[in-house]
PDB file of N, CA, C and O in Angstrom:
ATOM      1  N   MET A   1     -16.433   9.493 -14.787  1.00  0.00           N
ATOM      2  CA  MET A   1     -17.739   8.905 -14.850  1.00  0.00           C
ATOM      3  C   MET A   1     -18.128   8.417 -13.462  1.00  0.00           C
ATOM      4  O   MET A   1     -17.525   7.480 -12.938  1.00  0.00           O
ATOM      5  N   PRO A   2     -19.118   9.040 -12.875  1.00  0.00           N
ATOM      6  CA  PRO A   2     -19.460   8.707 -11.490  1.00  0.00           C
ATOM      7  C   PRO A   2     -20.294   7.428 -11.361  1.00  0.00           C
ATOM      8  O   PRO A   2     -21.092   7.074 -12.229  1.00  0.00           O
ATOM      9  N   LEU A   3     -20.066   6.767 -10.246  1.00  0.00           N
ATOM     10  CA  LEU A   3     -20.880   5.627  -9.841  1.00  0.00           C
ATOM     11  C   LEU A   3     -21.913   6.118  -8.840  1.00  0.00           C
ATOM     12  O   LEU A   3     -21.598   6.907  -7.949  1.00  0.00           O
ATOM     13  N   TYR A   4     -23.139   5.654  -8.988  1.00  0.00           N
ATOM     14  CA  TYR A   4     -24.209   6.023  -8.067  1.00  0.00           C
ATOM     15  C   TYR A   4     -24.856   4.764  -7.530  1.00  0.00           C
ATOM     16  O   TYR A   4     -24.939   3.752  -8.228  1.00  0.00           O
ATOM     17  N   ASP A   5     -25.318   4.826  -6.284  1.00  0.00           N
ATOM     18  CA  ASP A   5     -26.089   3.746  -5.690  1.00  0.00           C
ATOM     19  C   ASP A   5     -27.561   4.118  -5.762  1.00  0.00           C
ATOM     20  O   ASP A   5     -27.942   5.255  -5.485  1.00  0.00           O
ATOM     21  N   PHE A   6     -28.377   3.150  -6.137  1.00  0.00           N
ATOM     22  CA  PHE A   6     -29.813   3.354  -6.260  1.00  0.00           C
ATOM     23  C   PHE A   6     -30.549   2.252  -5.524  1.00  0.00           C
ATOM     24  O   PHE A   6     -30.061   1.128  -5.399  1.00  0.00           O
ATOM     25  N   HIS A   7     -31.749   2.601  -5.031  1.00  0.00           N
ATOM     26  CA  HIS A   7     -32.670   1.614  -4.471  1.00  0.00           C
ATOM     27  C   HIS A   7     -33.808   1.466  -5.468  1.00  0.00           C
ATOM     28  O   HIS A   7     -34.368   2.456  -5.941  1.00  0.00           O
ATOM     29  N   CYS A   8     -34.147   0.211  -5.785  1.00  0.00           N
ATOM     30  CA  CYS A   8     -35.271  -0.062  -6.677  1.00  0.00           C
ATOM     31  C   CYS A   8     -36.470  -0.460  -5.824  1.00  0.00           C
ATOM     32  O   CYS A   8     -36.439  -1.514  -5.189  1.00  0.00           O
ATOM     33  N   PRO A   9     -37.535   0.357  -5.791  1.00  0.00           N
ATOM     34  CA  PRO A   9     -38.705   0.002  -4.990  1.00  0.00           C
ATOM     35  C   PRO A   9     -39.495  -1.165  -5.577  1.00  0.00           C
ATOM     36  O   PRO A   9     -40.293  -1.783  -4.872  1.00  0.00           O
ATOM     37  N   GLU A  10     -39.285  -1.475  -6.851  1.00  0.00           N
ATOM     38  CA  GLU A  10     -40.015  -2.574  -7.492  1.00  0.00           C
ATOM     39  C   GLU A  10     -39.516  -3.939  -7.003  1.00  0.00           C
ATOM     40  O   GLU A  10     -40.321  -4.807  -6.666  1.00  0.00           O
ATOM     41  N   CYS A  11     -38.193  -4.129  -6.963  1.00  0.00           N
ATOM     42  CA  CYS A  11     -37.640  -5.428  -6.549  1.00  0.00           C
ATOM     43  C   CYS A  11     -36.881  -5.337  -5.226  1.00  0.00           C
ATOM     44  O   CYS A  11     -36.326  -6.327  -4.748  1.00  0.00           O
ATOM     45  N   ASN A  12     -36.864  -4.130  -4.638  1.00  0.00           N
ATOM     46  CA  ASN A  12     -36.226  -3.868  -3.337  1.00  0.00           C
ATOM     47  C   ASN A  12     -34.731  -4.184  -3.334  1.00  0.00           C
ATOM     48  O   ASN A  12     -34.196  -4.638  -2.322  1.00  0.00           O
ATOM     49  N   ARG A  13     -34.063  -3.950  -4.442  1.00  0.00           N
ATOM     50  CA  ARG A  13     -32.620  -4.191  -4.548  1.00  0.00           C
ATOM     51  C   ARG A  13     -31.870  -2.868  -4.462  1.00  0.00           C
ATOM     52  O   ARG A  13     -32.401  -1.813  -4.809  1.00  0.00           O
ATOM     53  N   ILE A  14     -30.624  -2.943  -3.992  1.00  0.00           N
ATOM     54  CA  ILE A  14     -29.694  -1.824  -4.030  1.00  0.00           C
ATOM     55  C   ILE A  14     -28.719  -2.139  -5.156  1.00  0.00           C
ATOM     56  O   ILE A  14     -28.104  -3.206  -5.172  1.00  0.00           O
ATOM     57  N   VAL A  15     -28.579  -1.208  -6.100  1.00  0.00           N
ATOM     58  CA  VAL A  15     -27.693  -1.434  -7.240  1.00  0.00           C
ATOM     59  C   VAL A  15     -26.747  -0.250  -7.386  1.00  0.00           C
ATOM     60  O   VAL A  15     -27.075   0.876  -7.011  1.00  0.00           O
ATOM     61  N   GLU A  16     -25.579  -0.520  -7.933  1.00  0.00           N
ATOM     62  CA  GLU A  16     -24.585   0.518  -8.221  1.00  0.00           C
ATOM     63  C   GLU A  16     -24.498   0.634  -9.735  1.00  0.00           C
ATOM     64  O   GLU A  16     -24.258  -0.354 -10.429  1.00  0.00           O
ATOM     65  N   LEU A  17     -24.696   1.857 -10.246  1.00  0.00           N
ATOM     66  CA  LEU A  17     -24.706   2.069 -11.686  1.00  0.00           C
ATOM     67  C   LEU A  17     -23.691   3.134 -12.081  1.00  0.00           C
ATOM     68  O   LEU A  17     -23.514   4.137 -11.390  1.00  0.00           O
ATOM     69  N   LEU A  18     -23.037   2.891 -13.197  1.00  0.00           N
ATOM     70  CA  LEU A  18     -22.128   3.863 -13.786  1.00  0.00           C
ATOM     71  C   LEU A  18     -22.941   4.739 -14.722  1.00  0.00           C
ATOM     72  O   LEU A  18     -23.549   4.236 -15.666  1.00  0.00           O
ATOM     73  N   MET A  19     -22.960   6.035 -14.475  1.00  0.00           N
ATOM     74  CA  MET A  19     -23.720   6.976 -15.303  1.00  0.00           C
ATOM     75  C   MET A  19     -22.721   7.733 -16.171  1.00  0.00           C
ATOM     76  O   MET A  19     -21.984   8.583 -15.672  1.00  0.00           O
ATOM     77  N   THR A  20     -22.694   7.428 -17.464  1.00  0.00           N
ATOM     78  CA  THR A  20     -21.696   8.010 -18.353  1.00  0.00           C
ATOM     79  C   THR A  20     -22.078   9.386 -18.867  1.00  0.00           C
ATOM     80  O   THR A  20     -21.203  10.186 -19.199  1.00  0.00           O
ATOM     81  N   ASN A  21     -23.373   9.675 -18.937  1.00  0.00           N
ATOM     82  CA  ASN A  21     -23.838  10.981 -19.402  1.00  0.00           C
ATOM     83  C   ASN A  21     -24.838  11.548 -18.415  1.00  0.00           C
ATOM     84  O   ASN A  21     -25.506  10.804 -17.696  1.00  0.00           O
ATOM     85  N   ARG A  22     -24.937  12.852 -18.382  1.00  0.00           N
ATOM     86  CA  ARG A  22     -25.871  13.528 -17.492  1.00  0.00           C
ATOM     87  C   ARG A  22     -27.317  13.126 -17.781  1.00  0.00           C
ATOM     88  O   ARG A  22     -28.143  13.082 -16.870  1.00  0.00           O
ATOM     89  N   ASP A  23     -27.623  12.835 -19.040  1.00  0.00           N
ATOM     90  CA  ASP A  23     -28.994  12.524 -19.444  1.00  0.00           C
ATOM     91  C   ASP A  23     -29.329  11.033 -19.386  1.00  0.00           C
ATOM     92  O   ASP A  23     -30.425  10.640 -19.786  1.00  0.00           O
ATOM     93  N   ASP A  24     -28.415  10.197 -18.901  1.00  0.00           N
ATOM     94  CA  ASP A  24     -28.685   8.753 -18.821  1.00  0.00           C
ATOM     95  C   ASP A  24     -29.860   8.472 -17.898  1.00  0.00           C
ATOM     96  O   ASP A  24     -30.021   9.113 -16.860  1.00  0.00           O
ATOM     97  N   GLN A  25     -30.676   7.507 -18.290  1.00  0.00           N
ATOM     98  CA  GLN A  25     -31.794   7.050 -17.465  1.00  0.00           C
ATOM     99  C   GLN A  25     -31.333   5.843 -16.668  1.00  0.00           C
ATOM    100  O   GLN A  25     -30.863   4.861 -17.243  1.00  0.00           O
ATOM    101  N   ALA A  26     -31.461   5.908 -15.359  1.00  0.00           N
ATOM    102  CA  ALA A  26     -31.085   4.779 -14.507  1.00  0.00           C
ATOM    103  C   ALA A  26     -32.128   3.678 -14.648  1.00  0.00           C
ATOM    104  O   ALA A  26     -33.328   3.916 -14.511  1.00  0.00           O
ATOM    105  N   VAL A  27     -31.648   2.468 -14.925  1.00  0.00           N
ATOM    106  CA  VAL A  27     -32.529   1.316 -15.102  1.00  0.00           C
ATOM    107  C   VAL A  27     -32.029   0.193 -14.202  1.00  0.00           C
ATOM    108  O   VAL A  27     -30.838  -0.118 -14.193  1.00  0.00           O
ATOM    109  N   CYS A  28     -32.937  -0.411 -13.451  1.00  0.00           N
ATOM    110  CA  CYS A  28     -32.573  -1.514 -12.566  1.00  0.00           C
ATOM    111  C   CYS A  28     -32.161  -2.719 -13.409  1.00  0.00           C
ATOM    112  O   CYS A  28     -32.935  -3.171 -14.253  1.00  0.00           O
ATOM    113  N   PRO A  29     -30.951  -3.247 -13.194  1.00  0.00           N
ATOM    114  CA  PRO A  29     -30.511  -4.401 -13.966  1.00  0.00           C
ATOM    115  C   PRO A  29     -31.226  -5.699 -13.566  1.00  0.00           C
ATOM    116  O   PRO A  29     -31.162  -6.690 -14.294  1.00  0.00           O
ATOM    117  N   GLU A  30     -31.903  -5.697 -12.416  1.00  0.00           N
ATOM    118  CA  GLU A  30     -32.615  -6.894 -11.942  1.00  0.00           C
ATOM    119  C   GLU A  30     -34.007  -7.015 -12.552  1.00  0.00           C
ATOM    120  O   GLU A  30     -34.385  -8.080 -13.040  1.00  0.00           O
ATOM    121  N   CYS A  31     -34.783  -5.900 -12.524  1.00  0.00           N
ATOM    122  CA  CYS A  31     -36.177  -5.994 -12.972  1.00  0.00           C
ATOM    123  C   CYS A  31     -36.514  -5.063 -14.135  1.00  0.00           C
ATOM    124  O   CYS A  31     -37.599  -5.164 -14.708  1.00  0.00           O
ATOM    125  N   GLY A  32     -35.594  -4.153 -14.493  1.00  0.00           N
ATOM    126  CA  GLY A  32     -35.824  -3.249 -15.611  1.00  0.00           C
ATOM    127  C   GLY A  32     -36.591  -1.986 -15.267  1.00  0.00           C
ATOM    128  O   GLY A  32     -36.896  -1.193 -16.157  1.00  0.00           O
ATOM    129  N   SER A  33     -36.906  -1.781 -14.003  1.00  0.00           N
ATOM    130  CA  SER A  33     -37.652  -0.595 -13.588  1.00  0.00           C
ATOM    131  C   SER A  33     -36.810   0.665 -13.757  1.00  0.00           C
ATOM    132  O   SER A  33     -35.590   0.639 -13.589  1.00  0.00           O
ATOM    133  N   THR A  34     -37.481   1.771 -14.093  1.00  0.00           N
ATOM    134  CA  THR A  34     -36.816   3.076 -14.186  1.00  0.00           C
ATOM    135  C   THR A  34     -37.178   3.962 -12.996  1.00  0.00           C
ATOM    136  O   THR A  34     -36.803   5.134 -12.973  1.00  0.00           O
ATOM    137  N   ARG A  35     -37.892   3.433 -12.018  1.00  0.00           N
ATOM    138  CA  ARG A  35     -38.307   4.193 -10.839  1.00  0.00           C
ATOM    139  C   ARG A  35     -37.271   4.081  -9.725  1.00  0.00           C
ATOM    140  O   ARG A  35     -37.633   3.827  -8.576  1.00  0.00           O
ATOM    141  N   LEU A  36     -36.010   4.264 -10.035  1.00  0.00           N
ATOM    142  CA  LEU A  36     -34.951   4.122  -9.045  1.00  0.00           C
ATOM    143  C   LEU A  36     -34.819   5.375  -8.195  1.00  0.00           C
ATOM    144  O   LEU A  36     -35.008   6.494  -8.671  1.00  0.00           O
ATOM    145  N   GLU A  37     -34.492   5.163  -6.930  1.00  0.00           N
ATOM    146  CA  GLU A  37     -34.261   6.265  -5.993  1.00  0.00           C
ATOM    147  C   GLU A  37     -32.764   6.353  -5.725  1.00  0.00           C
ATOM    148  O   GLU A  37     -32.150   5.382  -5.283  1.00  0.00           O
ATOM    149  N   LYS A  38     -32.170   7.528  -5.995  1.00  0.00           N
ATOM    150  CA  LYS A  38     -30.732   7.694  -5.747  1.00  0.00           C
ATOM    151  C   LYS A  38     -30.484   7.741  -4.245  1.00  0.00           C
ATOM    152  O   LYS A  38     -31.190   8.425  -3.504  1.00  0.00           O
ATOM    153  N   LEU A  39     -29.471   7.005  -3.813  1.00  0.00           N
ATOM    154  CA  LEU A  39     -29.130   6.936  -2.397  1.00  0.00           C
ATOM    155  C   LEU A  39     -27.969   7.868  -2.079  1.00  0.00           C
ATOM    156  O   LEU A  39     -27.125   8.154  -2.929  1.00  0.00           O
ATOM    157  N   MET A  40     -27.948   8.328  -0.850  1.00  0.00           N
ATOM    158  CA  MET A  40     -26.839   9.128  -0.364  1.00  0.00           C
ATOM    159  C   MET A  40     -25.851   8.165   0.277  1.00  0.00           C
ATOM    160  O   MET A  40     -26.200   7.467   1.229  1.00  0.00           O
ATOM    161  N   VAL A  41     -24.617   8.117  -0.233  1.00  0.00           N
ATOM    162  CA  VAL A  41     -23.621   7.187   0.294  1.00  0.00           C
ATOM    163  C   VAL A  41     -22.314   7.921   0.551  1.00  0.00           C
ATOM    164  O   VAL A  41     -22.020   8.937  -0.079  1.00  0.00           O
ATOM    165  N   ALA A  42     -21.544   7.396   1.475  1.00  0.00           N
ATOM    166  CA  ALA A  42     -20.224   7.961   1.766  1.00  0.00           C
ATOM    167  C   ALA A  42     -19.218   7.397   0.769  1.00  0.00           C
ATOM    168  O   ALA A  42     -19.275   6.216   0.428  1.00  0.00           O
ATOM    169  N   HIS A  43     -18.312   8.226   0.306  1.00  0.00           N
ATOM    170  CA  HIS A  43     -17.283   7.749  -0.609  1.00  0.00           C
ATOM    171  C   HIS A  43     -16.219   6.979   0.169  1.00  0.00           C
ATOM    172  O   HIS A  43     -16.149   7.046   1.397  1.00  0.00           O
ATOM    173  N   SER A  44     -15.420   6.268  -0.555  1.00  0.00           N
ATOM    174  CA  SER A  44     -14.373   5.465   0.058  1.00  0.00           C
ATOM    175  C   SER A  44     -13.328   6.343   0.722  1.00  0.00           C
ATOM    176  O   SER A  44     -12.980   7.405   0.206  1.00  0.00           O
ATOM    177  N   SER A  45     -12.836   5.904   1.852  1.00  0.00           N
ATOM    178  CA  SER A  45     -11.763   6.638   2.510  1.00  0.00           C
ATOM    179  C   SER A  45     -10.441   6.435   1.787  1.00  0.00           C
ATOM    180  O   SER A  45      -9.448   7.084   2.115  1.00  0.00           O
ATOM    181  N   LEU A  46     -10.419   5.547   0.813  1.00  0.00           N
ATOM    182  CA  LEU A  46      -9.197   5.275   0.065  1.00  0.00           C
ATOM    183  C   LEU A  46      -9.137   6.060  -1.237  1.00  0.00           C
ATOM    184  O   LEU A  46      -8.276   5.798  -2.077  1.00  0.00           O
ATOM    185  N   SER A  47     -10.040   7.021  -1.417  1.00  0.00           N
ATOM    186  CA  SER A  47     -10.011   7.793  -2.657  1.00  0.00           C
ATOM    187  C   SER A  47      -8.831   8.753  -2.646  1.00  0.00           C
ATOM    188  O   SER A  47      -8.314   9.108  -1.587  1.00  0.00           O
ATOM    189  N   GLY A  48      -8.421   9.158  -3.808  1.00  0.00           N
ATOM    190  CA  GLY A  48      -7.284  10.065  -3.923  1.00  0.00           C
ATOM    191  C   GLY A  48      -6.037   9.331  -4.347  1.00  0.00           C
ATOM    192  O   GLY A  48      -6.072   8.140  -4.656  1.00  0.00           O
ATOM    193  N   LYS A  49      -4.936  10.054  -4.358  1.00  0.00           N
ATOM    194  CA  LYS A  49      -3.672   9.492  -4.793  1.00  0.00           C
ATOM    195  C   LYS A  49      -3.197   8.449  -3.791  1.00  0.00           C
ATOM    196  O   LYS A  49      -3.187   8.688  -2.583  1.00  0.00           O
ATOM    197  N   SER A  50      -2.810   7.304  -4.301  1.00  0.00           N
ATOM    198  CA  SER A  50      -2.309   6.261  -3.424  1.00  0.00           C
ATOM    199  C   SER A  50      -0.785   6.314  -3.400  1.00  0.00           C
ATOM    200  O   SER A  50      -0.144   6.722  -4.369  1.00  0.00           O
ATOM    201  N   GLY A  51      -0.242   5.908  -2.309  1.00  0.00           N
ATOM    202  CA  GLY A  51       1.207   5.870  -2.161  1.00  0.00           C
ATOM    203  C   GLY A  51       1.629   4.515  -1.645  1.00  0.00           C
ATOM    204  O   GLY A  51       0.800   3.688  -1.268  1.00  0.00           O
ATOM    205  N   SER A  52       2.900   4.307  -1.635  1.00  0.00           N
ATOM    206  CA  SER A  52       3.414   3.036  -1.145  1.00  0.00           C
ATOM    207  C   SER A  52       3.297   2.996   0.368  1.00  0.00           C
ATOM    208  O   SER A  52       3.594   3.977   1.050  1.00  0.00           O
ATOM    209  N   SER A  53       2.864   1.861   0.886  1.00  0.00           N
ATOM    210  CA  SER A  53       2.771   1.720   2.337  1.00  0.00           C
ATOM    211  C   SER A  53       4.025   1.072   2.913  1.00  0.00           C
ATOM    212  O   SER A  53       4.163   0.960   4.131  1.00  0.00           O
ATOM    213  N   MET A  54       4.931   0.649   2.049  1.00  0.00           N
ATOM    214  CA  MET A  54       6.169   0.023   2.499  1.00  0.00           C
ATOM    215  C   MET A  54       7.333   0.991   2.293  1.00  0.00           C
ATOM    216  O   MET A  54       7.326   1.773   1.342  1.00  0.00           O
ATOM    217  N   PRO A  55       8.322   0.945   3.167  1.00  0.00           N
ATOM    218  CA  PRO A  55       9.484   1.816   2.990  1.00  0.00           C
ATOM    219  C   PRO A  55      10.233   1.486   1.699  1.00  0.00           C
ATOM    220  O   PRO A  55      10.315   0.329   1.287  1.00  0.00           O
ATOM    221  N   GLY A  56      10.768   2.516   1.079  1.00  0.00           N
ATOM    222  CA  GLY A  56      11.560   2.347  -0.130  1.00  0.00           C
ATOM    223  C   GLY A  56      13.041   2.403   0.189  1.00  0.00           C
ATOM    224  O   GLY A  56      13.412   2.477   1.360  1.00  0.00           O
ATOM    225  N   PRO A  57      13.905   2.371  -0.835  1.00  0.00           N
ATOM    226  CA  PRO A  57      15.356   2.336  -0.621  1.00  0.00           C
ATOM    227  C   PRO A  57      15.901   3.518   0.177  1.00  0.00           C
ATOM    228  O   PRO A  57      16.857   3.340   0.932  1.00  0.00           O
ATOM    229  N   ASN A  58      15.337   4.708   0.041  1.00  0.00           N
ATOM    230  CA  ASN A  58      15.851   5.889   0.743  1.00  0.00           C
ATOM    231  C   ASN A  58      15.000   6.309   1.935  1.00  0.00           C
ATOM    232  O   ASN A  58      15.259   7.349   2.541  1.00  0.00           O
ATOM    233  N   ASP A  59      13.996   5.522   2.275  1.00  0.00           N
ATOM    234  CA  ASP A  59      13.141   5.838   3.411  1.00  0.00           C
ATOM    235  C   ASP A  59      13.841   5.428   4.708  1.00  0.00           C
ATOM    236  O   ASP A  59      14.718   4.565   4.716  1.00  0.00           O
ATOM    237  N   THR A  60      13.436   6.061   5.782  1.00  0.00           N
ATOM    238  CA  THR A  60      13.958   5.680   7.090  1.00  0.00           C
ATOM    239  C   THR A  60      12.831   5.103   7.924  1.00  0.00           C
ATOM    240  O   THR A  60      11.666   5.456   7.739  1.00  0.00           O
ATOM    241  N   ALA A  61      13.178   4.226   8.831  1.00  0.00           N
ATOM    242  CA  ALA A  61      12.198   3.673   9.755  1.00  0.00           C
ATOM    243  C   ALA A  61      11.959   4.701  10.861  1.00  0.00           C
ATOM    244  O   ALA A  61      12.577   5.766  10.860  1.00  0.00           O
ATOM    245  N   CYS A  62      11.082   4.394  11.788  1.00  0.00           N
ATOM    246  CA  CYS A  62      10.769   5.352  12.849  1.00  0.00           C
ATOM    247  C   CYS A  62      11.967   5.611  13.754  1.00  0.00           C
ATOM    248  O   CYS A  62      12.009   6.631  14.442  1.00  0.00           O
ATOM    249  N   CYS A  63      12.932   4.709  13.764  1.00  0.00           N
ATOM    250  CA  CYS A  63      14.104   4.898  14.629  1.00  0.00           C
ATOM    251  C   CYS A  63      15.144   5.803  13.970  1.00  0.00           C
ATOM    252  O   CYS A  63      16.202   6.043  14.551  1.00  0.00           O
ATOM    253  N   GLY A  64      14.856   6.318  12.749  1.00  0.00           N
ATOM    254  CA  GLY A  64      15.760   7.244  12.091  1.00  0.00           C
ATOM    255  C   GLY A  64      16.817   6.599  11.226  1.00  0.00           C
ATOM    256  O   GLY A  64      17.610   7.302  10.599  1.00  0.00           O
ATOM    257  N   SER A  65      16.850   5.292  11.174  1.00  0.00           N
ATOM    258  CA  SER A  65      17.822   4.580  10.342  1.00  0.00           C
ATOM    259  C   SER A  65      17.097   3.900   9.191  1.00  0.00           C
ATOM    260  O   SER A  65      15.895   3.642   9.258  1.00  0.00           O
ATOM    261  N   ARG A  66      17.834   3.621   8.155  1.00  0.00           N
ATOM    262  CA  ARG A  66      17.255   2.856   7.068  1.00  0.00           C
ATOM    263  C   ARG A  66      16.985   1.443   7.547  1.00  0.00           C
ATOM    264  O   ARG A  66      17.733   0.915   8.370  1.00  0.00           O
ATOM    265  N   PRO A  67      15.908   0.812   7.034  1.00  0.00           N
ATOM    266  CA  PRO A  67      15.629  -0.563   7.447  1.00  0.00           C
ATOM    267  C   PRO A  67      16.843  -1.453   7.207  1.00  0.00           C
ATOM    268  O   PRO A  67      17.433  -1.420   6.128  1.00  0.00           O
ATOM    269  N   GLY A  68      17.214  -2.240   8.196  1.00  0.00           N
ATOM    270  CA  GLY A  68      18.328  -3.169   8.094  1.00  0.00           C
ATOM    271  C   GLY A  68      19.666  -2.602   8.518  1.00  0.00           C
ATOM    272  O   GLY A  68      20.629  -3.359   8.640  1.00  0.00           O
ATOM    273  N   GLU A  69      19.771  -1.264   8.754  1.00  0.00           N
ATOM    274  CA  GLU A  69      21.047  -0.653   9.114  1.00  0.00           C
ATOM    275  C   GLU A  69      21.227  -0.475  10.613  1.00  0.00           C
ATOM    276  O   GLU A  69      22.344  -0.194  11.049  1.00  0.00           O
ATOM    277  N   LYS A  70      20.211  -0.619  11.405  1.00  0.00           N
ATOM    278  CA  LYS A  70      20.313  -0.436  12.848  1.00  0.00           C
ATOM    279  C   LYS A  70      20.068  -1.772  13.536  1.00  0.00           C
ATOM    280  O   LYS A  70      19.243  -2.566  13.085  1.00  0.00           O
ATOM    281  N   SER A  71      20.768  -2.015  14.603  1.00  0.00           N
ATOM    282  CA  SER A  71      20.596  -3.241  15.351  1.00  0.00           C
ATOM    283  C   SER A  71      19.141  -3.382  15.800  1.00  0.00           C
ATOM    284  O   SER A  71      18.588  -2.465  16.406  1.00  0.00           O
ATOM    285  N   GLY A  72      18.531  -4.507  15.510  1.00  0.00           N
ATOM    286  CA  GLY A  72      17.144  -4.744  15.908  1.00  0.00           C
ATOM    287  C   GLY A  72      16.125  -4.298  14.885  1.00  0.00           C
ATOM    288  O   GLY A  72      14.937  -4.586  15.032  1.00  0.00           O
ATOM    289  N   CYS A  73      16.568  -3.591  13.839  1.00  0.00           N
ATOM    290  CA  CYS A  73      15.635  -3.140  12.800  1.00  0.00           C
ATOM    291  C   CYS A  73      15.484  -4.293  11.806  1.00  0.00           C
ATOM    292  O   CYS A  73      16.444  -4.663  11.130  1.00  0.00           O
ATOM    293  N   ALA A  74      14.289  -4.853  11.719  1.00  0.00           N
ATOM    294  CA  ALA A  74      14.067  -6.074  10.947  1.00  0.00           C
ATOM    295  C   ALA A  74      13.826  -5.826   9.462  1.00  0.00           C
ATOM    296  O   ALA A  74      13.588  -6.781   8.723  1.00  0.00           O
ATOM    297  N   GLY A  75      13.877  -4.598   9.004  1.00  0.00           N
ATOM    298  CA  GLY A  75      13.676  -4.323   7.582  1.00  0.00           C
ATOM    299  C   GLY A  75      12.327  -3.703   7.293  1.00  0.00           C
ATOM    300  O   GLY A  75      11.624  -3.284   8.212  1.00  0.00           O
ATOM    301  N   PRO A  76      11.958  -3.641   6.023  1.00  0.00           N
ATOM    302  CA  PRO A  76      10.694  -2.997   5.637  1.00  0.00           C
ATOM    303  C   PRO A  76       9.519  -3.573   6.438  1.00  0.00           C
ATOM    304  O   PRO A  76       9.398  -4.784   6.621  1.00  0.00           O
ATOM    305  N   GLY A  77       8.673  -2.676   6.901  1.00  0.00           N
ATOM    306  CA  GLY A  77       7.516  -3.083   7.695  1.00  0.00           C
ATOM    307  C   GLY A  77       7.819  -3.228   9.173  1.00  0.00           C
ATOM    308  O   GLY A  77       6.955  -3.644   9.946  1.00  0.00           O
ATOM    309  N   SER A  78       9.042  -2.888   9.577  1.00  0.00           N
ATOM    310  CA  SER A  78       9.388  -2.997  10.987  1.00  0.00           C
ATOM    311  C   SER A  78       9.744  -1.603  11.522  1.00  0.00           C
ATOM    312  O   SER A  78      10.003  -0.670  10.763  1.00  0.00           O
ATOM    313  N   CYS A  79       9.746  -1.502  12.823  1.00  0.00           N
ATOM    314  CA  CYS A  79      10.104  -0.245  13.464  1.00  0.00           C
ATOM    315  C   CYS A  79      10.974  -0.587  14.665  1.00  0.00           C
ATOM    316  O   CYS A  79      10.475  -0.890  15.749  1.00  0.00           O
ATOM    317  N   CYS A  80      12.281  -0.532  14.451  1.00  0.00           N
ATOM    318  CA  CYS A  80      13.247  -0.831  15.520  1.00  0.00           C
ATOM    319  C   CYS A  80      12.990  -2.197  16.168  1.00  0.00           C
ATOM    320  O   CYS A  80      13.002  -2.330  17.392  1.00  0.00           O
ATOM    321  N   GLY A  81      12.762  -3.194  15.334  1.00  0.00           N
ATOM    322  CA  GLY A  81      12.568  -4.542  15.845  1.00  0.00           C
ATOM    323  C   GLY A  81      11.120  -4.943  16.034  1.00  0.00           C
ATOM    324  O   GLY A  81      10.827  -6.125  16.214  1.00  0.00           O
ATOM    325  N   ARG A  82      10.198  -3.971  15.995  1.00  0.00           N
ATOM    326  CA  ARG A  82       8.785  -4.317  16.136  1.00  0.00           C
ATOM    327  C   ARG A  82       8.206  -4.469  14.737  1.00  0.00           C
ATOM    328  O   ARG A  82       8.260  -3.525  13.949  1.00  0.00           O
ATOM    329  N   THR A  83       7.663  -5.613  14.412  1.00  0.00           N
ATOM    330  CA  THR A  83       7.054  -5.812  13.112  1.00  0.00           C
ATOM    331  C   THR A  83       5.575  -5.510  13.182  1.00  0.00           C
ATOM    332  O   THR A  83       4.937  -5.725  14.212  1.00  0.00           O
ATOM    333  N   PHE A  84       5.029  -5.012  12.085  1.00  0.00           N
ATOM    334  CA  PHE A  84       3.628  -4.611  12.031  1.00  0.00           C
ATOM    335  C   PHE A  84       2.828  -5.558  11.175  1.00  0.00           C
ATOM    336  O   PHE A  84       1.621  -5.375  11.014  1.00  0.00           O
TER     337      PHE A  84
END
């Protein structure tokens, strides 16, 4: 079910609406107008499958060792002693 951004010329608001069916009529939740203009917007750069941003038990740090196994490696979120 896609989300769309609309501009309402009646109350000059920008609203985001969930359109569940192709035949749904967009209605401004602020003033009730149906004269909404669909806006062109960029999608989120975070769309798609998400993954863990932290190293797991079998991951290696940038120095090639598991976090905590090399001198100076401070553990998850670190890279050979440099923390991020």
